N, C-alpha and C positions, 0 to 999 in steps of 0.2 A: 499767850505766847511769851516765852522769857525773853526779858530785856538785856541786851548786852551793851556795856559801854565798851568802845576800844579808842585807844590812841593811836592814830596813824602819823608817822613820822616820814618826811621827805626831804632829807638834806640835798641842797644846791651848793654852787660853790660860793654865794654869798649871801645864801639865807638858808633858813630851815621851816619847811611847811609843816605845820602840824594840825591836824584835825580830830576833833573828838566827835564820834558818832554814838547815838542811842540806838541801837540796830541799825537801821536805814537812814535814820534821820541825822543830818549833820547838827551838833550840838554846839560847839565851837571851831572856828575855822580861821586859821592866822598865819601870815608867812612873815616869819622873824628874821628882820634884815640884819645882816653883820656886815659892820665898816671895814675899809680896807685897814683901818689902824687896829682893830679889834682882831683882826685875823694875822696881824704882821708879827707877832711873838711865836707863831706855829710854822716850823720850817716845812713840815709834812701836814698833809691834810688829816692823817690819822692822829697828830697831834693836838687836834681842835676838840676832840672828842669829850673832854671834862667840860670845857667851855660851852659846848653845844648843849650838854646835859643840864647845866645849871641854868642857861637860857630857857631852856624848856619849861622846867619844873618851876622857876620864878615866874613865868608868864602864866601857868596854869592856877599858880596859887594866888596871882594877883587877879585871875577872873574867878576866884573862889570856888575853883572846882577841886574837890577833894579825889587824889588820885587813887583811893582806895576803894573808888566805885569801878574801878576798870575791871572787865574781864580778860582783857589780852592786850597786848602792844604789838604793832604790825609796823616793821618798818619796810623803808623800799630798799630791795636787794642790792648788791653791788657787784663787782668784777670777780665773781666766784669760778670755779672749773663750770664747763659747759653742764647742764641739768636740764632733763624733762619739764614741761610747764606743771605748775601746781602751786599750792601753799605749802612752806618748808617751815619746820621749827627751827628755830636758831640753836644750833648744836655747838658744843665745843669744837668741833672740826670746822664749822663755819666760820665761829668767833677767831680762830686761828688763822683760817685764810684771810679773812677779811683785814685783820691787823696785820699780819706780812704783806699783803697787798702785791704778791708776785705777779698777778696778772693786770695789774696797772693801778695807779693812783686815782681814786674819783670820789667824790664827795659822796655818792650814794653808798660807798662801801662803810659809813658810818651808820647807814639805817639800821642794819641788823645788831650793830654794836650798841647802838643807843637803845633799841627794842629790848635787849637780852639784859640790859644792866637794869632798866627801868623794872621789868617784868620780874626779875629776880628777886627784887627788893619788895615785891607785892606778892611774890609766889603764885604768879599767873604765867601763863605761857607766851613766849614771844615768837613771832612769825615773819617771814618774808615773803611776797607773793610775785611770781613771775619776773625776776630778774632780768637784766638785758641780754644775759647768758644762755636764756633757755635755748636749747637747741634739740631741735626734732628733724633737721635736714636728711633727705634721703641720701643713702651712700652717693648717688651719681650726681648730687649737688655740690658735693664737697671737693669734685676734681676740678682745679683752677686752671690747668694746663701747664702745668709744670710740678713735678714731684717735690721740689721743695717748698711749695707753698700750697697749703690746704685753703679751701674756702671755709670761712667762720660764720656761726650764727650769731650776731650781736645787733640787737635791735630792739625796737619800743614793745617789748613784749607784752608789759603789762597793761598799756592803752589797746594794743592790737587786740589781744587776747579778749579784754575787756568789753570793746564795742562789737567784736564779733558774736560774742556771746548773748549781749543787750540785743541787737538785731535777730538774733535767732528765737530767743524767748518771746519777742513781739512778735513775731510769725507763728508761735505756736510750736516751734521746733527746738531740738537739741543741736547746740552748737556742733555735736559730733555727727549731725546729719546732713550739714551743708558743706559747699564749697564757696570759698570768699577770698576775694583778693582785698587787702586792708592796706592803703596808704598813709601812713601817719607822717603829717607835714608839719614839722616844727622847725626847732634849729638844726636837727638833722632830720633826713628823709629817710623811711624805710619802708618798701613795698614787700608784702608778704603772700604767699599763697598758703591759705589755709585749707587744709584736705580734711574732711572728716574728723576734724578735733586737732589737727597737728599740722604747725608751719612747716612744710617739706620743703620750701627753698624761700631765701628772704635776703636782700643784700646787707652787707656788712655796712651798718648805717655810722662807726665810729671810726672806722680805718680808711674810708675812702672809696667804697663800692656805691654803684648806683648811682641815681641823680644827683647833681650838686643841691645845695640847699643854703639857707640864711648864712651859716657859718662854714660850710664843708665843701670841699672839693669835687665830691663825686668820683668816678671813674675818671682819672686822666688818662692820655694816650701814654703808653708805658715805656715806648722808646723815647719821646721828649722830655718824659719825667726823671728818666734813667741820665739823660745827658744833663737835666738841670742838677741832678744830685751831684753829678761828678764835674760840673763846671768851676768849682772854686769859689762861687759866689755865695752860697750858701752851706750853713752847718746842719747836721742831721736835725737838729733841735728846731731850725728855721724851716726845714723842708715838712717836718710833723706839724707844725703850726700852720702852712700853707694848705695842708690837706685837713686839719681839722682846729678849727678856731677862728683862722684867717683867710678859708677859702670862701667859695660860693659868692653871694650878695656882698659880702664884707670886701672881698677881694675885687670885684668889679665896681662896685658902688661905693664902698667905704660905710656900708649900714646893714645891719642883720635884722632890720625892722620893715616888714613888708608893708605897714603902714606909710612908711616916708617913702618907700619906692613908689607906691601909689600916688602921693602928694606931687612927687616929681614928674611922673606919668602926667599927670593931669595939668601939670604947669608947662607941658610941653617938651620935656625931657625925652626926646626917641630912644637914647642910648637905654635909660632906664627900661623903658617899654620894652625893647629887644633882650635884655637879660631876663625880664621878668616873664618875658614869653617864652625864653629858651628853659626857664625851670619847670614852667608847665609842660613842655615839649619832652623833657626828658623824663618827668613824673609819668606822662602817659605812656611812653615807650617802654619804661619798665612795667608798667601795669601789663601792656600787651606783651611782654616777656613772661610774665608770672601767669597770664591767660593760656599759653602755651605749655607749660608747666603743668597746668589742671586740664588739658588736652580741649580746651575750649568748654568746659563744663563748669561755668561760672553762675553760681545763683544770685550773687550780689558783689558789687565793689563800693566799699566802704571809703571815703574820705575824711579823715580825722585830723588832729592836731590843730594848733593855733592858727596857722594858714589856711585851714577849711572855714574860717570865719569870712574869707575874702570871696564875696558872692558878687563882684563886681567884675574881677579879671580872671583871678587864677583858677578858682573852681569851674566857671562857665569854659574856659580854654580847655581845661582836663577833660570836662563831659563831653565837649565837643568831638574830642579826639577818641574817648574811650566806649560812648554810649553803645557803639553796635556790638561789643563785648557781651554786655550785661546791663540789668538795671544799677542804676549809681544811687547810692544813700550817702547825704553827707551828715555827718554827727561830730561836728567840730568840737575843739578843745581838748585838754590832756585827760582829765579824768581820773588822774593816778590817785587822788586820794579817795575817790568813791570805790575804785578798781581795789585797792589795799583793803578797805573796809568790808568789800564783798567777799574778796578772799579769806579772810579772818572769820567773817560770819558763817562762811559755808562750814568750816570745821569746827567752830563752836555748836552750831546746829546739828552737827552730825551728817550733812549731807555731803562730805569729802573727808577723807583720811588724810591728815598732815603727813608729808614726806619728812625723811630724815635725810638730811646731809652728811653724806660720810667723806 
C-alpha cells in the first residue's frame, strides 16, 4: 500500500499544533507555543500568518524533516460559510473568505491559509476537514422562535464526526447506518444528533446555545440577558465575553480547568461541587433533547472531548442521567489531528472525493 506523508496544522489562540503522519502513523507531533510578546505586533489574527508559517517551517527543519516528502497539507477549517461535512480543497474562494474573515476572526481561519501556502510551494494538494461551520440541520431545526434570528450550526464537527465514524467502524458498520448522540465536552460543549451520517440538530457551541461549559455561558434566560444588555453596566464587547470566554466555570469559579474544580470539591468546596454537578445536569438535558430529535432511536451516546477524561465525577453523573436512552461510549480527548489526517487520507486513497468550496 502506498505510504502518504501529511502535515496537519491546527492553529489556536496562543499555539499552533502540528503533526506529521506517515499514513495513519504519527511521525512528528508538537504544539508550538506563541508568547504574548510574540503575538503583540499583530493587530488581527490574520496578521499572524507569516509569523506562524515561519515557526512551522523552522521547527520541521530543526527536526530534520524534508517537507518535500509530503503528499498533502491539511489545515483546521475556520469560520467559513455553512457547508456540508467532508474534506475540502483549499480553493481561491476559501482563501478569500478566510482572509476577509467576514464570519468572524478566529485562529482556526489560519489553518486553511497555511495549508494552501505550504502546499503550493510543493505542488501538492491542500485540504481542510469538517470545519466548525458544517451545517446539515433539518429545516425545522433552524426555527428559533423569532424570524429575526435563525438557529445556526457551529460545533465541534471535526471531532464529533471522527468519533462517530470510529465507533461505527469498530462495530463493523458504516457511519451512515447508525443514529448517535455525540457530546463534545471541552472548553465549549456541543451535543449533536447524528442521523444516518448527518448532524440534523446541534447546539451552537460558539454563540451561547446549549449547556454552559468551562468558558461559555450556554443558553441564558433571554429576558434577564436583555435586561443586562440595557442596564448600562456593560458594553457589547463585555456581553460577548460573558457568553464566550468568560462564562461557565470561569464566571462561577474563576477557572476553566476541570481538574482544579475537582481539587476544590475534594477539599470540601460544596459550591464548586454544585456548579460542576450543574454542568453535568445541563449536558444530560441536552442529550435528552437530542434523543427526542432522533425519536428515541439511538444506537449510541458518545462522550468525547477533554472533560470526558473525568471518570470520577462528570462522566458518571452524566451516564447516571442518560443511560436509559441507550448505550454510552466514552471516547475522551480531542482527536483533532488524527481526524485531519484521516480526512486527507480518504481523499489520497480514493475513498472520498474532495469537495470544492465555492
